[in-house]
Each structure stands twice: as structure tokens, then as C-alpha cells.
SETIDREN-273053 format. One record per residue: residue in one letter; x, y, z of N, C-alpha, C in turn. Coordinates in steps of 0.001 Angstrom, whole numbers, plus 500000, padded with zeros to 6 digits. Each point is the difference from the previous one (the first is absolute). Example, Ala and Ser with C-alpha at 12.3 -4.5 7.8 and 13.67 -1.06 7.14 Angstrom:
<rs>
A513190494310507800499110501190500000500900501200500000;S499650501050499280500820501190500060499230501090500730;
</rs>
This chain:
<rs>
M845448696331047923499657498846499178501232499332499402;A500947500853499612501214499459499399500755499144500987;K500034500507501244500738499252501025499353498641500246;K498645500026500004499314498732500239500254499027498857;R499972500562498770500242499140498846501410499425500039;D500973500884500350501372499527500111500120498918501058;G499262500211501103500053499002501067499443498674499540;R498887500065499256499409498748499501500925499322499013;E500598500821499126500908499427499015501215499375500676;G500502500711501018501133499442500735499640498704500696;G498781499975500592499554498783500667499826498857499021;M499416500315498836499825498959498970501346499493499496;Y500970500933499910501334499596499532500634499007500966;W499958500351501299500617499111500975499231498691500139;D498666500073499846499222498762500014500444499079498865;G500247500627498838500457499212498859501375499406500226;V500891500801500633501349499513500293499942498811500948;I499202500136501063499884498921500990499387498756499369;E498947500220499181499338498860499374500916499268499022;G500917500761499372500907499392499031501201499306500603;M500201500149501311501137499361500657499814498482500053;P501064499229499801499927498550500251499711499742501476;V499386498888500293499634499683501387501226499959500900;F501110499433499508501183499880500863500574501366500358;V499847500995499109500460501358500300499132500616501098;K498710499789499913499098500497501044500333499362501349;E500324498714499973500358499309501248501314500523500557;L500945500328499110501250500607500446499743501331500690;I499176500842499388499689501313500574499287499847501339;A499002499133500045499247499791501235500903499495501122;G500870499055499686500917499465501011500998501025500474;G500537500807499086500971501026500378499400501051500904;V498802500471499668499321501001500830499705499427501386;A499501498779500043499670499363501273501239499848500882;G501094499532499408501224499800500772500587501298500513;G500071501028499148500561501283500411499190500667501083;F498691499955499905499128500625500989500120499307501356;A499944498668499973500075499242501251501358500175500674;K501070500005499231501344500119500568500212501362500647;T499492501047499398500163501340500571499287500130501334;V498837499378500123499228500080501240500771499389501172;V500704498901499745500664499278501100501510500246500054;A500501500987499261501445500253499946500648500200501374;P499408500773500925500637500170501316500189498682500748;L499002499130499967500122498707500668501024499116499308;E500100500105498689501000499230499255501407500413500404;R500233501313500169501324500500500397500397499453501366;V499085500085500966500301499520501350500202498489500002;K499227499277499205500151498539499936501383499611499515;I500486500676498960501330499705499467501073500290501046;L499841501083500744500972500339501047499970498958501122;F498838499474500317499900498939500992500706498741499516;Q499848499698498722500573498780499444501518500072499895;T500549501180499765501426500118499671500828500716501059;R499361500796500861500725500730501044499436499587501364;R500177498744500301499321499366501124500179500749501316;A501255500168500443500263500593501317499586501466500061;E500234500706498921499788501453499989498534500394500058;F499133499197499404498596500384499914499060499097500796;Q500297498699500064499112499130500756499990500350501476;S501125500490500498500087500322501426499086501154500404;I499629500850499039499153501158500343498553499809499554;G499714498880499349498628499682499645499454500805498827;L498729499743499700499357500612498835499877501519500142;L499416500451501112499822501445500190501338500709500115;G500949499351500689501334500590500127500677500136498641;S499781499019499130500585500059498660499401501148499194;F498693500175500127499354501121499311500562501333500496;N500155500120501329500535501243500566501438500241499558;K500784498942499948501405500128499608500124500505498561;I499173499437499124500032500427498595499582501453499873;V498951500392500724499521501388499935501078500968500479;K500699499656501096501016500887500569501241500096499129;T500416498891499410501256500004499233499819500350498527;E498833499693499454499812500184498560498765500810499620;G499136500256500972498776500712499690498932499065499427;V498843500563499699498890499201499489500360499320498683;L500795500687499184500382499406498718500854498746500182;G500559499812501199500789498805500266499182498727499878;F498684500110500244499138498829499861499898499547498546;Y500379500890499093499898499674498582501371499829499356;R501043499836500846501320499736499448499974498660499271;G500409500005498765499955498791499194498659499772499333;N499006500866500282498679499786499417499980500280498499;G500883500912499556500081500241498558500403498739499264;A501011499316500542500425498729499415498914498947500168;S499278500088501123498927499044500250498884500152498977;I499620501251499715498958500240499006500498499616498612;A501266500349499721500580499648498693500024498493499810;R500087499252501106499979498544499920498579499459499984;I499157500519500901498688499374500196499067500215498824;V500121501140499302499101500244498870500220498957498893;P501249499818499504500180498935499007499801498607500592;Y500375499826501285499816498689500631498520499632500071;A499191500914500533498571499715500132499348499857498636;A500413500847499054499450499913498651500265498620499399;L501264499543500100500356498680499477499320498880500792;H499941500182501322499441498977500875498539499725499659;Y499195501047499959498572499820499726499755499557498553;M500717500641499058499807499639498599500419498551499741;A501178499618500533500477498627499806499047498996500651;Y499449500374501144499028499130500671498803499725499091;E499464501058499396498851499825499104500388499162498778;Q501192500264499454500438499270498807500264498524500307;Y500627499728501155500251498610500388498679499252500211;R499015500684500578498684499369500183499422499578498646;R500080500910499025499448499701498687500753498847499334;L501334500024500124500799498938499398499698498648500622;I499845499965501314499725498742500687498623499476499614;I499002500902499976498639499582499628499972499490498562;H500750500669499128500035499600498593500753498684499812;G501108499854500711500821498801499834499513498806500779;F499341500262501145499508498908500854498540500271500352;P499104499814499041498589500336500231499366499219501145;G500563498844500315499425499195501058500203500577501393;I500950500934500128500299500549501325498894500912500481;G499257500614499059498915500891500369500496501248500709;G499077500771500541500378501191500759500175499636501465;G500013501013500837500090499747501434501329500388500597;P500110499893501328501193500450500726501301499304499612;I499948498703499638501233499305499632500622500640498762;L499162500363499058500472500703498809500649501318500393;D499395500710500947500554501277500464501324499789500731;L500117498893500729501238499690500709501155499816499019;V499768499217498947501047499736499013500336501268499203;A498967500664499482500222501205499198500647501095500830;G499573500150501248500587501020500872501461499731500300;S500353498736500207501390499644500290500916500339498830;F499614499587498811500840500264498829500061501487499657;S498902500708500201500019501436499707500897500741500983;G500011499556501258500879500628500978501463499804499656;G500362498788499597501380499731499600500404500800498780;T499102500117499042500278500780498789500260501461500336;A499153500573500847500142501407500360501293500254500776;V500371499074500885501232500167500783501229500023499102;L500069499078499065501169499915499124500204501283499194;F498937500644499613500106501206499181500281501259500822;T499625500009501266500073501249500777500876499918501241;Y500685498880500226500749499838501252501053501082500253;P500790500428499007501006501041500279499402501248500635;L498782500361499649499356501162500599499665499752501467;D499663498751500338499744499669501405501281500074500807;L501098499549499411501303500073500670500372501447500299;V499824500870499016500321501417500173499104500614501072;R498701499667499968499080500526500998500440499635501424;T500420498737500185500415499541501327501263500721500461;K500965500166499110501239500677500375499745501451500387;L499118500669499276499692501391500316499224500101501310;A499078499069500232499223500015501237500850499630501206;Y501062499222499784500890499562501075500776501162500590;Q500295500994499185500785501137500465499214500840501004;V500657500352501079499416500911500990500934501186500077;V499711501024499235500919501118499837499379501264500550;G500690500635500947499528501254500566500172501131499015;S499375501124500305500034501128499080501343500717500015;T500787499817501069501253500748500104501243499150499894;K499858498689500090501197499156499914499649498653499404;L500989499360499435499804498713499353500572498856500809;N500861500275500937500657498936500756499108499539501147;V498978499237499673499066499467500971500371498561500314;K499758499598501231500357498642500408499395498975499059;G500803499054499552499537498933499130500188500283498534;I500444501218499656500194500353498597501491500044499711;L500371499534498844501387500070499580500368501453499730;P501286500326499768500399501377499762499101500692498991;S499948501326500101499014500782499269500034499780498496;E501157499650499440500037499828498558499198498778499549;Q499641499106500949499220498828499662498495500263500096;V499608501158500539498584500310500111499455500339498618;Y498883499358499657499425500216498679499184501286499972;K500178500768498944499356501306499892498651499933499310;G499656498871499416498727499868499305499929498689499253;I498934499830499245499762498733499296501106499704498994;L500306500972499130501007499776498960501375499778500605;D500333500769501037501297499863500660500143498606500617;C498910499516500599500013498664500608500167498927498935;F499301500152498885500146499058498886501452499945499527;C500565501174499755501350500072499442501030499403500947;K499921500344501283500976499498500971499858498496500205;T498765499530500037499783498559500171500532499227498805;Y499737500513498810500487499337498788501523500040499933;K500594501130500413501458500131499983500646499024500979;E499348499770501146500542499112501029499938498529499591;A498867499580499412499820498558499769499330499652498683;G499828500963499107499407499701498704498528499625500092;V499516499313498970498596499594499955499662499087501171;R500970499165500376499760499095501126499684500777501271;G500645501151500169499738500829501175498598500566500001;L499449500294498828498643500537499903498948498948500318;Y500410498727499974499066498918500316500368499313501313;R500744500720500836500366499476501315498746499749500839;G499786498763500442498830499664500807498795499581499186;V500166499804498686498848499649499173499502498588500282;A500902499104500439499593498609500264498911499918501075;P500222500591501202498917499943500990498764500765499552;S500177500997499134498834500710499468499128499052499182;L500651499198499154499253499046499186499414498886500867;Y500789499533500980499483498973500901498744500502500713;G500024501275500368498882500568500741498837500411499127;I500292500543498806498919500565499178499118498920499399;F500567498843499683499178498952499408498859499594500936;P500289499614501246498871499672500884499181501212500393;Y500656501165500223499252501173500457499022500493498942;A500484500213498779499128500496498938498881499007499708;G500349498711499989498977498996499752498950499959501093;L500474500009501262499069499955501124499144501254500077;K500601501142499660499263501265500046498794499962499062;F500234499597498756498896499905499049499045498864500375;Y500578498892500507499173498860500393498998500398501081;F500501500597501088499118500377501104498994501070499575;Y500462500948499173499110501081499563498823499450499192;E500310499178499016498933499459499157499146498962500743;E500630499245500905499262499008500785498963500690500890;M500414501077500672499063500706500874498904500701499194;K500373500559498859498997500656499155498970499006499481;S500425498752499804499073498989499470498878499681500975;H500208500308501294498981499733501016499115501212500264;V500273501101499306499208501214500175498783499935499088;P498817500339500493498810500019499142500213500888498780;D499435499608498867500206500727498748499649501477500112;G499010500310500782499568501388500124500984500893500727;H500991499415500677500946500795500790501442499883499513;K500237499236498934501382499778499544500685501267499524;K499226500984499560500591501246499516500109501067501075;D499556499694501216500081500971501094501456500254500368;I500354501264500144501380500360500338500398499419501352;A499082500046500964500310499480501336500323498513499949;V499288499262499170500244498559499861501373499752499393;K500333500759498948501306499833499360501133500368500955;L499804501061500779501025500402500974500204498909501045;A498909499423500475500095498948501015500686498754499442;C499604499576498813500608498812499382501483500235499724;G500337501181499487501398500317499718500845500062501249;S499447500532501078500736500112501265500371498630500541;I499031499115500059500249498650500533500942499228499090;A499829500169498685500870499292499053501453500426500173;G500242501299500112501366500482500185500589499567501325;L499200500036501058500479499625501336500400498525500043;L499161499122499473500313498571500017501206499681499117;G500054500618498823501129499750499103501321500423500601;Q500025501163500655501235500492500593500464499146501177;T499077499510500794500365499202501176500831498783499606;F499633499353498901500688498781499576501373500274499387;T500218501192499466501223500248499225500900501089500584;Y499646500563501145500729501153500521501481499738500295;P500388498851500596501431499785500282500898500174498778;L499536499590498840500797500164498781500155501475499634;D499045500820500373500108501442499756501101500595500863;V500114499539501251501063500474500887501371499601499454;V500117498758499553501258499525499417500374500856498796;R499038500275499150500252500803498796500496501395500367;R499359500634500967500398501361500384501436500023500539;Q500333499036500830501350499999500577501053499702498937;M499669499176499025500936499751498906500206501274499170;Q498948500784499827500077501199499181500902501071500604;V500095500032501330500776501067500650501299499497500623;Q500431498790499653501222499464500602501201500900499753;R500091500590498831501141500865499692499950501322500760;L498821500362500495499847501268500702500174499862501507;S499825498778500519500047499803501439501413500167500533;A500133500807501042501317500255500587500568498760500668;S499108499099500436500455498788500689500339498876499040;N499771500234498722500241498938499021501493499805499781;S500422498762499921501421499683499867500505500104498578;G499097500172499076500414500091498594499633498767499206;D499697498882500697499600498784499310498522500087499641;M499701499742498736498620500062499540499384498614500103;K498968499865500798499388498702500272498818499747499071;G499756498704499735498864499612499190498731499917500833;T498930499500499381498698499972500673500020499147501256;M500419498750499884500000499112501164501008500445501051;E501165500496499539501008500485500943499474501195500785;T499293500895499319499433501159500686498924499568500976;L499174499040499592498950499494500889500598499402501269;V501030499164499831500658499383501164500674501056500864;M500650500976499363500672501065500735499016500797500856;I498829500299499442498995500755500744499548499222501232;V499742498706499812499533499173501114501077499874501072;Q501262499789499588501087499796500956500389501280500729;Q500110501092499272500502501241500582498900500909500561;Q498813499962499394498956500928500407498781499311500605;G499960498668499893498869499258500545498897499811498977;W499212498929500163498963499693499017498914501064499961;K499848500739501113498968501040500027500286501107498987;Q501285500161499648500347501032499018499375499706498631;L499732498719499741499367499634498730498584500564499892;F499455500429501130498662500595500004500044501453500463;S501211500576499954500156501389500407499249500923499047;G499195500864500580499232500928499175498701499406499485;L499659498770500425498795499349499488498740500747500429;T500011500518501229498838500769500463499789501229499132;I501106500689499701499914501163499112499529499551498622;N500484498849499579499624499502498676498504499704499924;Y499453499487501102498556499792500030499274501330499820;L500468501031500706499384501319499887500127500549498586;K501100499616499330500241500478498638499245499164498968;V500024498680500185499424499104499005498480500129499935;V499368500145501154498539500071500015499479501100499075;P500453501260500166499523501020499054500602499865498605;S501256499570499913500674499960498707499345499022499031;V499844498750500424499401498999499119498531500308499763;A499315500440501055498585500332499857499802501132498998;I500789501067500153499898501137499076500410499580498597;G501060499185499907500479499555498697498930499248499212;F499383498997500625498954499236499326498800500877499648;T499612500860500947498815500833499788500208501000498872;V501149500686500016500293500971498940500165499300498655;Y500612498825500009500176499249498753498647499646499378;D499091499471500827498676499655499481499264501243499514;A500149501118500738499344501244499598500564500521498677;M501330499926499834500629500461498765499605499112498823;K499900498709500233499569499096498922498588500349499547;S499141500297500959498634500382499659499988501312499223;F500818500964500438500076501305499337500512499868498571;L500970499110499791500599499817498679499226499016499122;G498954499411500559499180499089499209500601498635499797;V500814499541500947500580498656499916498933498982500415;P499827498931499246499005498983500378500304499418501376;T498958499601500721500201499344501290500677498658499774;R500541499406501060500681498716499866499037498933499498;E498753500044500471499019499013499552499751500135498501;E499841501252499540499777500237498574501214499588499176;A501197500300500527501227499641499288500150498483499910;D499661499298501082500099498536499996499055499402498958;I498786500536499950499020499505499027500484500258498576;E500585501183499777500490500355498670501129499069499563;V500913499686500937501119499105499670499481498616499623;V499062499484500802499446498672499728499262499990498665;T499227501063499741499250500099498745500936500044498799;N501035500825500101500969500094498904500682498666499747;R500283499281501081500662498699499854499088499016499277;K498711500006500372499046499091499363499818500346498526;N499960501317499714499820500443498608501195499673499131;S501179499920500614501225499748499220500210498519499742;Q499351499144500765500193498565499853499513499442498656;P498795500356499532499549499440498719500896500356498849;S500442501278499944500867500429498896501316499255500029;S500525499719501203501266499295500097499836498538499559;L498782499418500285499772498604499613499840499882498488;Q499318501018499386499799499973498577501299500130499229;S500930500798500525501277500190499326500864498765500157;
</rs>
């Protein structure tokens, strides 16, 4: 009996804690859990995609299955998760900020521009700004993740083709941060951020736009079905990535310019890198790894949206429709008092 009572008391305590949380904190938690879970599921495909984008000759020549076999032979199964620690360290705060900022931007827009109403256009604008906000706060972690994933290091030696001398190989997240900062300061930690912002604004906006647009055509009785959310999220991620993928390739190559053995030492900007890729590697390189990205994006975005909605429900966050109504109601209630004053 005591154990049951303790269990009930513990449950009531946590219920009280969750109920007392501000809505934006609940959205942060829901977004972080969704992002971390989705990223872990697709980590192996993310690793191979980065290698396709940055180590063109070495990995593209052997294809997808050959790349998987190469990683298994040289690094073992854990090689698929090289850089995943940095990826999770980045994606949890990134996703938390991304989803929370999206909800907050929606509320601000509805409150400031009541005539805009709800709908996909609102999601497009709010999603774009939330994506840019999240990138600015978490970009150094993405840079570190890419550098760690770029390394192809065998278990017995460090001098692998395409890698600079062994002292340049990063031993972990903190080591990569320190060496990058020592080499180029804060500017080095934001290497490649320009194409990231160019890409994230349309991608994040389109992702939310397509997701909410497709959900709006689903009958009310099926909008909460997991299969429906997975399908809407999959298509939304696939369409969003197709339009913005070349900028992702440019960003990755800018991030690893200092690590590439073929690099002359000159650090190129966004447009210079784009032109260099087209001239030296061909325009098809701008879509290198896109097939893998489709395989990654479909489950990643689908799982992300689905887990986020599930976590919001678990934490008692109002639905978007309820939140929109509350914002409009609060705005109407505040108008008379402001006129009287």
C-alpha cells in the first residue's frame, strides 16, 4: 500500500510540475525530444550523406551499399554514429528552439496582424523565421558535427586518404570546438552559416507550410492518426529538401575546407564555393547524396512532427487551433482597456 501511495504521490507531484510549466517551456521540451529521437533513427544515413557531399571520389565511386560496407570494415558499426554525439547536442536545442520559436512567431503574427488569419501562409512565415532563429543559436554545433562526421579514421591508424596529419584529427566534440576556435576564432565556428541561413529560411517555411496544408485537407476524424501525421510529415520534408538541397551541399563543403587535403588554403565564400563546385565537380554534385537525403528526410521529418505533436499532447499544450483562438480572444479583451486608458 505504501508503494502505491508513494507512486500516486509521485505521479501527482510530476503532474503538478508539468501543469505549472509555462507553455513555451513545454514546447521547448517537446521539440527537443522530437528532434533528438528523429535524428538518432536516421544517424547512419546522415553520416553517409555527409561523406557523399564532402568526399566525392572516395565514396561516390562505390555507391551507397559500398559506402556502408566501407564504414563497417574500417570503423565498425559505431562508425555510423561518428559525429552523432555532436549531432544530438546540436539537434536537441535546435529542434527545441525551432518548434518553440515557430509557435511563438505564429502567436505574435496573429496578435500583431489579425487580418492574416490562420492557414499555411502563416505557417510558411513563422516556420521561416523560427528556422533562422534556431540556426543562429546552434550553428557551431552543426559545424562540429560535420567535421567529426567527415573524418574516416580506422581503428589502427589515423593517416587515411583525405585526412590531414594525425594531429589535425579531432578527438571529440570539445577538442573540435577548441581547435576550430583556435584556428579562426568565433568566425571559424560560423563557417558556412550564410548558405545555412539561405537554405533554412525556405526549407523550414516550406516544411511547416506543406505539413499544415496537407493536414488541412484531412477529415477531422483522422487528423490525430499517427499514420496521417507520418505521411504528411514525410511529404513535407521531401518537398522542402528538394528545393533547398544544393545550399546544403555548399554549406558542407565550406565547413570542411580546412580539412580537405586538396584544398589550397584559400577559404571561399558561399557564391565562390557554389561556382567552384559547378566548375570543378559538375552541377550534379550540388545534388550529391540527395537520394540518401530522401531516405533520411522521409522518416526524420515524419517522426519529428509526430513525436512533437505526441509530446505536446502529453504535456498538455493547447492545439494550434486552441492557441490561435486564445490569442485572438486575448487581443479583443485587451482592446477596450487600451481605449479607455
